[in-house]
Backbone as JSON Lines, residues from 0, in Angstrom:
{"i":0,"aa":"M","n":[0.72,-1.11,-0.06],"ca":[-0.2,-0.25,-0.09],"c":[1.08,1.0,-0.03]}
{"i":1,"aa":"K","n":[2.18,1.52,0.49],"ca":[2.78,2.29,1.01],"c":[3.84,2.62,-0.58]}
{"i":2,"aa":"K","n":[3.9,1.41,-1.16],"ca":[4.39,1.63,-2.19],"c":[3.57,2.69,-3.58]}
{"i":3,"aa":"L","n":[2.31,1.54,-3.42],"ca":[1.21,2.28,-4.47],"c":[1.19,3.73,-3.98]}
{"i":4,"aa":"T","n":[1.05,4.28,-3.11],"ca":[1.08,5.56,-2.44],"c":[1.91,6.36,-2.98]}
{"i":5,"aa":"L","n":[3.36,5.88,-2.8],"ca":[4.65,6.2,-3.27],"c":[4.54,6.93,-4.65]}
{"i":6,"aa":"L","n":[4.07,5.71,-5.32],"ca":[3.85,5.76,-6.7],"c":[3.15,6.58,-7.05]}
{"i":7,"aa":"L","n":[1.89,6.8,-6.66],"ca":[0.54,7.77,-7.42],"c":[1.16,9.39,-6.86]}
{"i":8,"aa":"F","n":[1.63,9.22,-5.67],"ca":[2.41,10.63,-5.54],"c":[3.79,10.95,-6.18]}
{"i":9,"aa":"S","n":[4.29,10.21,-6.68],"ca":[5.39,10.53,-7.6],"c":[4.96,10.98,-8.79]}
{"i":10,"aa":"L","n":[3.7,10.52,-9.47],"ca":[3.18,10.5,-10.84],"c":[2.42,11.81,-10.63]}
{"i":11,"aa":"L","n":[1.85,12.45,-9.61],"ca":[1.46,13.47,-9.58],"c":[2.41,14.48,-9.83]}
{"i":12,"aa":"V","n":[3.22,14.38,-9.2],"ca":[4.62,15.43,-8.61],"c":[5.17,15.6,-10.57]}
{"i":13,"aa":"L","n":[5.54,14.69,-11.05],"ca":[6.03,14.88,-12.44],"c":[4.87,14.98,-13.41]}
{"i":14,"aa":"G","n":[3.72,14.93,-12.82],"ca":[2.75,15.54,-13.62],"c":[2.18,17.25,-13.59]}
{"i":15,"aa":"L","n":[2.8,17.5,-11.75],"ca":[2.57,18.72,-11.87],"c":[4.16,19.22,-12.53]}
{"i":16,"aa":"A","n":[5.01,18.86,-12.43],"ca":[6.53,19.23,-13.37],"c":[5.98,19.71,-14.29]}
{"i":17,"aa":"F","n":[5.98,18.56,-15.33],"ca":[5.99,18.48,-16.97],"c":[4.48,19.85,-17.29]}
{"i":18,"aa":"Q","n":[3.7,20.09,-16.46],"ca":[2.94,21.06,-16.81],"c":[2.94,22.32,-16.36]}
{"i":19,"aa":"S","n":[4.17,22.45,-15.5],"ca":[4.68,23.84,-15.19],"c":[5.98,24.15,-16.43]}
{"i":20,"aa":"C","n":[6.64,23.12,-17.14],"ca":[7.6,23.25,-17.68],"c":[6.6,23.88,-19.33]}
{"i":21,"aa":"S","n":[5.59,23.17,-19.54],"ca":[4.74,23.39,-20.58],"c":[4.05,25.0,-20.7]}
{"i":22,"aa":"N","n":[4.1,25.29,-19.31],"ca":[3.67,26.37,-19.49],"c":[4.53,27.68,-19.89]}
{"i":23,"aa":"S","n":[5.67,27.29,-19.12],"ca":[6.83,28.0,-19.11],"c":[7.63,28.14,-20.39]}
{"i":24,"aa":"T","n":[7.32,27.32,-21.5],"ca":[8.48,27.05,-22.7],"c":[7.31,27.61,-23.9]}
{"i":25,"aa":"K","n":[7.25,28.86,-24.15],"ca":[6.73,29.47,-24.88],"c":[7.25,29.61,-26.23]}
{"i":26,"aa":"T","n":[7.16,29.29,-27.23],"ca":[8.03,29.89,-28.32],"c":[7.99,30.93,-28.65]}
{"i":27,"aa":"Y","n":[9.01,31.29,-29.19],"ca":[9.26,32.75,-29.71],"c":[8.39,33.93,-30.22]}
{"i":28,"aa":"A","n":[7.56,32.84,-31.43],"ca":[6.28,33.33,-31.68],"c":[5.1,33.63,-30.67]}
{"i":29,"aa":"E","n":[4.89,33.08,-30.08],"ca":[3.71,32.94,-29.07],"c":[4.32,33.91,-27.96]}
{"i":30,"aa":"K","n":[5.71,34.5,-27.83],"ca":[6.12,35.32,-26.87],"c":[5.94,37.05,-27.53]}
{"i":31,"aa":"Q","n":[6.14,36.82,-29.05],"ca":[5.59,37.81,-29.72],"c":[4.43,38.27,-29.64]}
{"i":32,"aa":"A","n":[3.62,37.05,-29.82],"ca":[1.82,37.64,-29.67],"c":[1.78,38.24,-28.48]}
{"i":33,"aa":"D","n":[2.32,37.55,-27.37],"ca":[1.8,37.98,-26.34],"c":[2.53,39.48,-25.51]}
{"i":34,"aa":"E","n":[3.25,39.88,-26.36],"ca":[3.81,41.39,-26.57],"c":[2.93,42.24,-27.2]}
{"i":35,"aa":"E","n":[2.77,42.11,-28.66],"ca":[1.93,42.63,-29.3],"c":[0.39,42.85,-28.53]}
{"i":36,"aa":"K","n":[0.02,42.25,-27.59],"ca":[-1.02,42.03,-26.89],"c":[-1.06,43.23,-26.19]}
{"i":37,"aa":"A","n":[-0.09,42.62,-25.12],"ca":[0.43,43.6,-24.19],"c":[0.05,45.3,-25.0]}
{"i":38,"aa":"I","n":[0.86,45.64,-25.48],"ca":[1.16,47.12,-26.49],"c":[-0.51,47.4,-26.67]}
{"i":39,"aa":"K","n":[-1.01,46.19,-27.54],"ca":[-2.44,46.94,-27.71],"c":[-3.58,47.2,-26.81]}
{"i":40,"aa":"D","n":[-3.3,46.26,-25.52],"ca":[-3.89,46.48,-24.06],"c":[-3.43,47.89,-23.62]}
{"i":41,"aa":"F","n":[-2.45,47.92,-23.68],"ca":[-1.96,49.25,-22.79],"c":[-2.04,50.53,-23.99]}
{"i":42,"aa":"I","n":[-2.3,50.61,-25.19],"ca":[-2.69,51.42,-26.06],"c":[-4.59,51.63,-25.65]}
{"i":43,"aa":"K","n":[-5.21,50.84,-25.7],"ca":[-6.36,50.96,-25.51],"c":[-6.8,51.48,-23.8]}
{"i":44,"aa":"T","n":[-6.28,50.75,-22.84],"ca":[-6.18,51.49,-21.28],"c":[-5.97,52.99,-21.37]}
{"i":45,"aa":"K","n":[-4.99,53.29,-22.36],"ca":[-4.17,54.25,-21.92],"c":[-5.51,55.56,-22.9]}
{"i":46,"aa":"N","n":[-6.36,55.09,-23.94],"ca":[-6.86,55.35,-24.36],"c":[-5.97,56.7,-25.39]}
{"i":47,"aa":"I","n":[-5.32,55.85,-26.32],"ca":[-4.0,56.5,-26.98],"c":[-4.49,56.63,-28.47]}
{"i":48,"aa":"K","n":[-4.71,57.99,-28.7],"ca":[-4.55,57.9,-30.27],"c":[-3.58,57.63,-31.02]}
{"i":49,"aa":"V","n":[-3.55,56.75,-32.21],"ca":[-2.17,56.19,-32.86],"c":[-2.62,57.33,-34.47]}
{"i":50,"aa":"I","n":[-1.52,57.96,-34.57],"ca":[-1.58,58.48,-35.88],"c":[-0.28,57.9,-36.67]}
{"i":51,"aa":"S","n":[-0.27,57.97,-37.98],"ca":[0.78,57.29,-39.06],"c":[2.37,57.94,-38.71]}
{"i":52,"aa":"S","n":[3.25,57.58,-39.13],"ca":[4.68,58.3,-38.8],"c":[4.47,59.59,-40.13]}
{"i":53,"aa":"D","n":[4.0,59.14,-41.24],"ca":[3.56,59.91,-42.27],"c":[2.97,61.04,-41.49]}
{"i":54,"aa":"E","n":[1.97,60.99,-40.99],"ca":[1.11,62.26,-40.37],"c":[1.87,62.76,-39.59]}
{"i":55,"aa":"F","n":[2.5,62.07,-38.84],"ca":[3.55,63.11,-37.48],"c":[4.5,63.82,-38.46]}
{"i":56,"aa":"L","n":[5.26,62.9,-39.33],"ca":[6.39,64.23,-40.07],"c":[6.18,65.56,-40.66]}
{"i":57,"aa":"K","n":[4.91,65.65,-40.75],"ca":[4.25,67.08,-41.46],"c":[4.81,67.81,-40.56]}
{"i":58,"aa":"D","n":[4.51,67.71,-39.28],"ca":[5.36,69.01,-38.5],"c":[5.83,68.3,-37.19]}
{"i":59,"aa":"T","n":[6.07,67.31,-37.29],"ca":[7.07,66.43,-35.74],"c":[6.7,67.23,-34.51]}
{"i":60,"aa":"T","n":[4.9,67.11,-34.56],"ca":[4.62,66.99,-33.11],"c":[3.51,66.19,-32.84]}
{"i":61,"aa":"T","n":[2.92,66.14,-31.62],"ca":[1.25,65.34,-31.34],"c":[0.74,66.04,-30.63]}
{"i":62,"aa":"A","n":[-0.56,65.5,-30.33],"ca":[-1.31,66.21,-30.01],"c":[-1.6,65.73,-28.0]}
{"i":63,"aa":"E","n":[-2.07,66.05,-27.47],"ca":[-2.57,65.29,-26.24],"c":[-3.13,64.15,-26.21]}
{"i":64,"aa":"N","n":[-2.37,63.23,-25.86],"ca":[-2.2,61.77,-26.01],"c":[-2.33,60.8,-27.21]}
{"i":65,"aa":"E","n":[-1.77,61.52,-28.11],"ca":[-1.68,61.13,-29.6],"c":[-0.1,60.86,-29.97]}
{"i":66,"aa":"Y","n":[0.11,59.31,-30.37],"ca":[1.25,58.74,-30.45],"c":[1.24,58.61,-32.19]}
{"i":67,"aa":"A","n":[2.52,58.54,-32.59],"ca":[2.85,58.55,-33.77],"c":[3.59,57.17,-33.87]}
{"i":68,"aa":"F","n":[3.02,56.17,-34.94],"ca":[3.47,54.84,-34.91],"c":[4.48,54.46,-36.13]}
{"i":69,"aa":"F","n":[5.53,54.24,-35.67],"ca":[6.64,53.74,-36.98],"c":[6.25,52.55,-36.91]}
{"i":70,"aa":"S","n":[5.72,52.06,-38.2],"ca":[5.46,50.86,-38.2],"c":[7.04,50.13,-38.89]}
{"i":71,"aa":"N","n":[8.24,50.79,-39.35],"ca":[9.24,49.63,-39.52],"c":[9.9,49.15,-38.29]}
{"i":72,"aa":"E","n":[9.78,50.25,-37.11],"ca":[10.34,49.88,-35.42],"c":[9.26,49.07,-34.93]}
{"i":73,"aa":"G","n":[8.22,49.4,-35.36],"ca":[7.06,48.97,-34.19],"c":[7.06,50.07,-32.93]}
{"i":74,"aa":"I","n":[7.63,51.5,-32.94],"ca":[7.87,52.3,-31.74],"c":[6.89,53.27,-31.86]}
{"i":75,"aa":"Y","n":[6.12,53.61,-30.84],"ca":[5.08,54.43,-30.76],"c":[5.8,55.82,-30.08]}
{"i":76,"aa":"L","n":[5.37,57.05,-30.43],"ca":[6.19,58.39,-29.82],"c":[5.25,59.54,-29.59]}
{"i":77,"aa":"H","n":[5.27,59.69,-28.64],"ca":[4.36,61.0,-28.15],"c":[5.43,62.17,-27.92]}
{"i":78,"aa":"V","n":[5.23,63.31,-28.08],"ca":[6.07,64.56,-28.23],"c":[5.61,65.74,-27.11]}
{"i":79,"aa":"D","n":[5.78,65.6,-26.12],"ca":[5.86,66.52,-24.91],"c":[5.74,68.06,-24.94]}
{"i":80,"aa":"K","n":[7.4,67.94,-25.46],"ca":[8.13,68.92,-25.67],"c":[8.94,68.94,-26.61]}
{"i":81,"aa":"K","n":[9.26,69.3,-27.77],"ca":[10.11,69.53,-28.93],"c":[11.76,69.79,-28.64]}
{"i":82,"aa":"G","n":[11.71,70.28,-27.85],"ca":[13.25,71.32,-27.2],"c":[13.77,71.62,-28.41]}
{"i":83,"aa":"G","n":[15.39,72.22,-28.5],"ca":[15.59,73.26,-29.39],"c":[16.79,71.86,-30.55]}
{"i":84,"aa":"T","n":[17.88,72.74,-30.86],"ca":[18.58,71.65,-31.32],"c":[18.62,70.41,-31.38]}
{"i":85,"aa":"L","n":[19.25,69.7,-32.7],"ca":[18.48,68.12,-32.72],"c":[20.34,68.2,-32.41]}
{"i":86,"aa":"P","n":[20.28,66.61,-31.69],"ca":[21.51,66.31,-31.49],"c":[22.82,66.05,-32.46]}
{"i":87,"aa":"K","n":[23.97,66.36,-32.55],"ca":[24.37,65.63,-33.52],"c":[25.53,64.6,-32.87]}
{"i":88,"aa":"T","n":[26.28,64.06,-34.28],"ca":[27.25,63.1,-33.95],"c":[28.4,63.6,-32.74]}
{"i":89,"aa":"N","n":[28.88,62.7,-31.52],"ca":[29.88,63.05,-30.55],"c":[29.13,63.94,-29.56]}
{"i":90,"aa":"D","n":[27.66,64.27,-29.64],"ca":[26.9,65.03,-28.62],"c":[27.1,63.84,-27.13]}
{"i":91,"aa":"V","n":[27.0,64.48,-26.11],"ca":[26.63,63.84,-24.83],"c":[25.1,64.4,-24.8]}
{"i":92,"aa":"I","n":[24.31,63.16,-24.22],"ca":[22.88,63.31,-24.08],"c":[22.57,62.94,-22.89]}
{"i":93,"aa":"L","n":[21.93,64.13,-21.96],"ca":[21.77,63.35,-20.51],"c":[20.24,63.07,-20.51]}
{"i":94,"aa":"T","n":[19.97,62.39,-19.5],"ca":[18.66,62.15,-19.52],"c":[18.11,61.83,-18.19]}
{"i":95,"aa":"R","n":[16.51,62.14,-17.92],"ca":[15.89,61.72,-17.06],"c":[15.0,61.03,-17.61]}
{"i":96,"aa":"F","n":[14.7,59.71,-16.88],"ca":[13.53,58.75,-17.5],"c":[12.71,58.03,-16.46]}
{"i":97,"aa":"L","n":[11.77,57.64,-16.31],"ca":[10.93,56.6,-15.88],"c":[10.67,55.46,-16.62]}
{"i":98,"aa":"E","n":[10.95,53.81,-16.55],"ca":[10.86,52.92,-17.5],"c":[9.85,52.08,-16.65]}
{"i":99,"aa":"I","n":[8.3,51.59,-17.57],"ca":[7.38,50.84,-17.42],"c":[7.35,49.87,-17.78]}
{"i":100,"aa":"N","n":[7.08,48.64,-17.18],"ca":[7.06,47.15,-18.12],"c":[5.57,47.25,-18.62]}
{"i":101,"aa":"I","n":[5.17,47.33,-19.88],"ca":[4.22,46.99,-20.15],"c":[3.32,46.02,-20.16]}
{"i":102,"aa":"A","n":[4.09,44.58,-20.01],"ca":[3.26,43.77,-19.8],"c":[2.62,43.6,-18.67]}
{"i":103,"aa":"T","n":[3.32,44.02,-17.29],"ca":[3.16,43.79,-16.04],"c":[2.56,45.14,-15.41]}
{"i":104,"aa":"G","n":[2.66,46.56,-16.15],"ca":[2.22,47.3,-15.54],"c":[3.49,48.07,-14.34]}
{"i":105,"aa":"D","n":[4.55,47.32,-14.09],"ca":[5.16,47.19,-13.03],"c":[6.26,48.7,-13.79]}
{"i":106,"aa":"S","n":[6.65,49.92,-12.61],"ca":[7.8,50.54,-12.63],"c":[8.85,49.51,-12.48]}
{"i":107,"aa":"T","n":[9.83,49.88,-13.06],"ca":[10.85,48.91,-13.32],"c":[12.37,49.59,-13.28]}
{"i":108,"aa":"L","n":[12.7,50.73,-13.42],"ca":[13.64,51.76,-13.63],"c":[13.6,53.08,-13.57]}
{"i":109,"aa":"S","n":[14.1,54.17,-13.15],"ca":[13.9,55.28,-12.93],"c":[14.87,56.46,-12.47]}
{"i":110,"aa":"N","n":[15.89,57.19,-13.16],"ca":[16.24,58.26,-12.24],"c":[15.44,59.42,-11.82]}
{"i":111,"aa":"Y","n":[14.31,59.14,-11.95],"ca":[14.02,60.74,-11.76],"c":[13.87,60.98,-10.08]}
{"i":112,"aa":"Y","n":[14.07,60.21,-9.33],"ca":[14.07,60.37,-7.86],"c":[15.09,60.22,-7.08]}
{"i":113,"aa":"D","n":[16.21,60.58,-7.93],"ca":[17.67,60.55,-7.42],"c":[18.65,62.01,-7.94]}
{"i":114,"aa":"N","n":[18.27,63.0,-7.32],"ca":[18.81,64.21,-8.0],"c":[19.92,64.26,-7.81]}
{"i":115,"aa":"T","n":[20.77,63.23,-7.71],"ca":[22.6,63.43,-8.01],"c":[22.79,62.48,-8.85]}
{"i":116,"aa":"S","n":[21.76,61.94,-9.53],"ca":[21.95,61.05,-10.82],"c":[21.25,61.59,-12.04]}
{"i":117,"aa":"I","n":[22.16,61.72,-13.35],"ca":[21.38,61.59,-14.67],"c":[22.17,60.64,-15.59]}
{"i":118,"aa":"D","n":[21.62,59.91,-16.27],"ca":[22.12,58.98,-17.31],"c":[22.45,60.03,-18.27]}
{"i":119,"aa":"Q","n":[23.19,59.17,-18.76],"ca":[24.36,60.04,-20.16],"c":[24.78,58.76,-21.06]}
{"i":120,"aa":"F","n":[24.91,59.2,-22.4],"ca":[25.17,58.57,-23.76],"c":[25.75,59.41,-24.33]}
{"i":121,"aa":"R","n":[26.7,58.76,-25.35],"ca":[27.29,59.39,-26.27],"c":[26.8,59.01,-27.87]}
{"i":122,"aa":"Y","n":[25.96,59.77,-28.2],"ca":[25.38,60.09,-29.38],"c":[26.18,59.95,-30.7]}
{"i":123,"aa":"T","n":[25.8,58.93,-31.8],"ca":[26.35,58.72,-33.06],"c":[25.08,58.63,-34.24]}
{"i":124,"aa":"K","n":[25.38,59.49,-34.88],"ca":[24.3,59.18,-36.04],"c":[25.26,59.62,-37.37]}
{"i":125,"aa":"T","n":[25.23,58.51,-38.35],"ca":[25.51,58.27,-39.63],"c":[24.62,58.48,-40.77]}
{"i":126,"aa":"S","n":[24.95,58.16,-41.89],"ca":[24.03,58.43,-42.92],"c":[23.1,57.11,-42.98]}
{"i":127,"aa":"T","n":[23.5,56.19,-42.37],"ca":[22.54,54.81,-42.38],"c":[22.47,54.82,-41.17]}
{"i":128,"aa":"S","n":[22.48,55.34,-39.69],"ca":[21.78,54.73,-38.81],"c":[22.28,55.53,-37.62]}
{"i":129,"aa":"T","n":[21.91,55.43,-36.19],"ca":[22.32,55.89,-35.32],"c":[22.26,55.24,-34.32]}
{"i":130,"aa":"Y","n":[23.4,55.33,-32.89],"ca":[23.64,54.5,-32.02],"c":[24.03,55.55,-31.02]}
{"i":131,"aa":"G","n":[24.02,54.77,-29.54],"ca":[24.68,55.37,-28.31],"c":[25.42,54.77,-27.7]}
{"i":132,"aa":"Q","n":[26.21,54.96,-26.89],"ca":[26.62,54.11,-25.85],"c":[26.8,55.0,-24.29]}
{"i":133,"aa":"F","n":[26.02,54.32,-23.25],"ca":[25.72,54.89,-22.27],"c":[27.11,54.75,-21.73]}
{"i":134,"aa":"F","n":[27.01,55.79,-20.75],"ca":[28.61,55.67,-19.89],"c":[28.58,56.42,-18.61]}
{"i":135,"aa":"M","n":[29.71,56.38,-17.52],"ca":[29.28,56.68,-16.02],"c":[30.67,57.55,-15.8]}
{"i":136,"aa":"E","n":[30.41,58.57,-15.14],"ca":[31.7,59.55,-14.82],"c":[31.64,59.32,-13.14]}
{"i":137,"aa":"Q","n":[33.0,59.75,-12.43],"ca":[33.41,59.62,-11.33],"c":[31.95,60.08,-10.25]}
{"i":138,"aa":"S","n":[31.45,59.86,-9.48],"ca":[30.63,60.22,-8.72],"c":[29.17,60.43,-9.4]}
{"i":139,"aa":"Q","n":[28.82,59.49,-10.11],"ca":[27.89,59.68,-10.67],"c":[27.2,58.32,-10.7]}
{"i":140,"aa":"K","n":[26.1,58.06,-10.87],"ca":[25.21,56.66,-10.81],"c":[25.05,56.59,-12.58]}
{"i":141,"aa":"A","n":[24.71,55.56,-12.74],"ca":[24.42,55.32,-14.05],"c":[23.74,53.88,-14.19]}
{"i":142,"aa":"Y","n":[21.42,54.37,-14.1],"ca":[21.07,53.35,-13.71],"c":[20.76,52.2,-15.21]}
{"i":143,"aa":"M","n":[20.78,52.79,-16.28],"ca":[20.52,52.09,-17.48],"c":[22.01,50.92,-17.64]}
{"i":144,"aa":"L","n":[23.16,51.95,-17.69],"ca":[24.17,51.27,-17.74],"c":[24.35,49.77,-16.77]}
{"i":145,"aa":"T","n":[24.24,50.21,-15.38],"ca":[24.41,49.16,-14.62],"c":[23.22,47.88,-14.67]}
{"i":146,"aa":"A","n":[22.03,48.17,-15.19],"ca":[20.94,47.4,-15.09],"c":[21.11,46.76,-16.53]}
{"i":147,"aa":"Y","n":[21.21,47.2,-17.67],"ca":[21.19,46.76,-19.18],"c":[22.56,46.6,-19.98]}
{"i":148,"aa":"G","n":[23.29,47.3,-19.19],"ca":[24.7,47.33,-20.08],"c":[25.13,48.55,-21.0]}
{"i":149,"aa":"S","n":[26.16,48.74,-21.77],"ca":[26.13,49.9,-22.3],"c":[25.43,50.78,-23.73]}
{"i":150,"aa":"A","n":[24.92,49.86,-24.24],"ca":[23.85,49.85,-25.8],"c":[23.17,50.54,-25.38]}
{"i":151,"aa":"V","n":[22.49,52.0,-25.97],"ca":[21.36,52.63,-25.59],"c":[19.99,51.69,-26.45]}
{"i":152,"aa":"P","n":[19.51,51.97,-26.11],"ca":[18.18,51.0,-26.71],"c":[17.55,51.85,-28.01]}
{"i":153,"aa":"A","n":[17.3,51.49,-29.63],"ca":[17.39,51.9,-30.48],"c":[16.2,52.84,-30.18]}
{"i":154,"aa":"G","n":[14.87,52.21,-29.22],"ca":[13.72,53.58,-28.98],"c":[14.18,54.69,-28.38]}
{"i":155,"aa":"W","n":[15.34,54.88,-27.46],"ca":[15.31,55.82,-27.2],"c":[16.39,56.49,-28.24]}
{"i":156,"aa":"L","n":[16.64,56.22,-29.24],"ca":[17.24,57.11,-30.44],"c":[16.52,57.55,-31.21]}
{"i":157,"aa":"L","n":[15.29,56.56,-31.48],"ca":[14.54,56.99,-33.23],"c":[14.33,58.61,-32.82]}
{"i":158,"aa":"P","n":[13.6,59.04,-31.47],"ca":[13.19,60.24,-30.63],"c":[14.08,61.18,-31.47]}
{"i":159,"aa":"L","n":[15.55,61.04,-31.28],"ca":[16.38,62.11,-31.33],"c":[16.68,62.48,-32.82]}
{"i":160,"aa":"L","n":[15.86,61.5,-33.77],"ca":[15.84,62.43,-35.3],"c":[14.58,63.34,-35.15]}
{"i":161,"aa":"Y","n":[14.05,63.77,-34.25],"ca":[13.03,64.62,-34.28],"c":[12.96,65.52,-33.22]}
{"i":162,"aa":"V","n":[13.15,65.33,-32.06],"ca":[13.28,66.57,-31.14],"c":[14.53,66.53,-30.28]}
{"i":163,"aa":"G","n":[15.01,67.63,-29.55],"ca":[16.22,67.86,-29.47],"c":[16.24,68.31,-27.95]}
{"i":164,"aa":"D","n":[17.56,69.32,-27.84],"ca":[17.65,69.78,-26.47],"c":[16.74,70.54,-25.86]}
{"i":165,"aa":"G","n":[16.3,69.39,-24.48],"ca":[15.35,69.99,-23.52],"c":[13.83,69.65,-24.19]}
{"i":166,"aa":"A","n":[14.08,68.4,-24.92],"ca":[12.79,67.6,-25.35],"c":[12.34,66.64,-24.01]}
{"i":167,"aa":"K","n":[10.9,66.46,-24.12],"ca":[10.43,65.62,-23.08],"c":[9.44,64.69,-23.93]}
{"i":168,"aa":"I","n":[9.78,63.52,-24.26],"ca":[8.66,61.95,-25.03],"c":[7.98,61.75,-23.79]}
{"i":169,"aa":"K","n":[7.29,60.78,-24.66],"ca":[7.05,59.47,-24.16],"c":[6.95,58.66,-25.26]}
{"i":170,"aa":"V","n":[7.35,57.51,-24.96],"ca":[7.84,56.15,-26.13],"c":[7.25,55.06,-25.4]}
{"i":171,"aa":"L","n":[6.83,53.71,-26.55],"ca":[6.55,52.8,-26.25],"c":[7.38,51.42,-27.15]}
{"i":172,"aa":"V","n":[8.08,51.45,-26.15],"ca":[9.2,50.56,-27.18],"c":[9.14,48.9,-27.15]}
{"i":173,"aa":"P","n":[8.87,48.18,-28.36],"ca":[8.91,46.77,-28.39],"c":[10.31,46.55,-28.13]}
{"i":174,"aa":"S","n":[10.41,45.18,-27.69],"ca":[11.38,44.22,-27.29],"c":[12.28,44.84,-28.24]}
{"i":175,"aa":"A","n":[12.22,44.24,-29.69],"ca":[13.41,43.73,-30.85],"c":[13.73,45.63,-30.81]}
{"i":176,"aa":"Q","n":[13.21,46.79,-30.17],"ca":[13.77,47.99,-30.05],"c":[14.28,48.47,-28.83]}
{"i":177,"aa":"G","n":[14.91,47.61,-27.8],"ca":[14.76,47.31,-26.24],"c":[16.48,47.09,-26.21]}
{"i":178,"aa":"H","n":[16.15,47.65,-24.89],"ca":[17.85,47.08,-24.39],"c":[17.95,45.23,-24.36]}
{"i":179,"aa":"S","n":[18.76,45.0,-23.88],"ca":[19.4,43.55,-23.54],"c":[18.34,42.77,-23.14]}
{"i":180,"aa":"T","n":[17.56,43.44,-22.09],"ca":[16.81,42.12,-21.08],"c":[15.45,42.41,-21.69]}
{"i":181,"aa":"A","n":[15.12,43.28,-22.08],"ca":[13.77,43.33,-23.35],"c":[13.89,42.24,-24.44]}
{"i":182,"aa":"Q","n":[15.01,42.31,-24.77],"ca":[14.88,41.43,-26.55],"c":[15.48,39.93,-25.59]}
{"i":183,"aa":"Q","n":[15.77,39.84,-24.79],"ca":[16.17,38.61,-23.94],"c":[14.56,37.63,-23.8]}
{"i":184,"aa":"Y","n":[13.75,38.58,-22.91],"ca":[12.67,37.97,-22.61],"c":[11.46,38.45,-23.17]}
{"i":185,"aa":"V","n":[11.71,39.12,-24.12],"ca":[10.59,39.84,-25.22],"c":[9.33,40.52,-24.93]}
{"i":186,"aa":"T","n":[10.16,41.77,-24.32],"ca":[9.14,42.21,-23.2],"c":[9.03,43.88,-23.41]}
{"i":187,"aa":"P","n":[7.98,44.31,-23.76],"ca":[8.02,45.59,-24.38],"c":[7.83,46.52,-22.78]}
{"i":188,"aa":"Y","n":[8.62,48.0,-23.35],"ca":[8.35,49.09,-22.36],"c":[8.03,50.27,-22.57]}
{"i":189,"aa":"F","n":[7.7,51.02,-21.75],"ca":[6.89,52.13,-21.93],"c":[7.68,53.69,-20.96]}
{"i":190,"aa":"Y","n":[8.52,54.53,-21.91],"ca":[9.12,55.33,-21.44],"c":[8.59,57.11,-21.38]}
{"i":191,"aa":"E","n":[9.14,57.68,-20.08],"ca":[8.65,59.05,-20.2],"c":[10.64,59.9,-20.26]}
{"i":192,"aa":"I","n":[11.0,60.15,-21.05],"ca":[12.34,60.76,-21.22],"c":[12.75,62.16,-21.26]}
{"i":193,"aa":"E","n":[13.46,62.58,-20.76],"ca":[14.15,63.98,-20.96],"c":[15.35,64.21,-21.48]}
{"i":194,"aa":"Y","n":[15.27,64.54,-22.66],"ca":[16.97,64.91,-23.25],"c":[17.52,66.32,-23.0]}
{"i":195,"aa":"K","n":[18.75,66.04,-22.94],"ca":[19.32,67.66,-22.78],"c":[20.94,66.95,-23.14]}
{"i":196,"aa":"I","n":[21.11,68.18,-24.01],"ca":[22.77,68.33,-24.94],"c":[23.53,68.54,-24.08]}
{"i":197,"aa":"Y","n":[24.4,67.87,-23.5],"ca":[25.59,68.61,-22.59],"c":[26.43,69.33,-23.3]}
């Protein structure tokens, strides 16, 4: 009887283990579908009006709660304040930001609450691409660099083609245009970002 009970208990544990494994091993396509749904749900919940990038490019501004959708990148951009001079190659960009995981709704990272820290990166623009590298100077914290590495997410760089010094934006960044963790876990993020050219 003890052997039968032990056998049944073992089968139950194995069954639960297999069920748990099958739930956590989604394919990349399934994770992308979940990501798309999370973004759509976020847009619906926040009552966001989406306009095309072509419409945005007419004057590179957005109305209240209006986001321009850049279909090639999957990025949604809202401009609160356009700012002044556009950045050029080798400019240092200082940033204040708030990061929210769109899938969970959790605030995951921010430097708004630390008056001693401003994240910074060196901006580079070529004829075919833009990129940036986070770096840290002495007596400074670097939240993005520490959490995700030195590469600036593409979702942070695209707005700098349209906004400049002193700009304030909001942006929905799909995993493919995000930082290393976003890409690894196929997680979209929402950001509020302020840019200052140093």
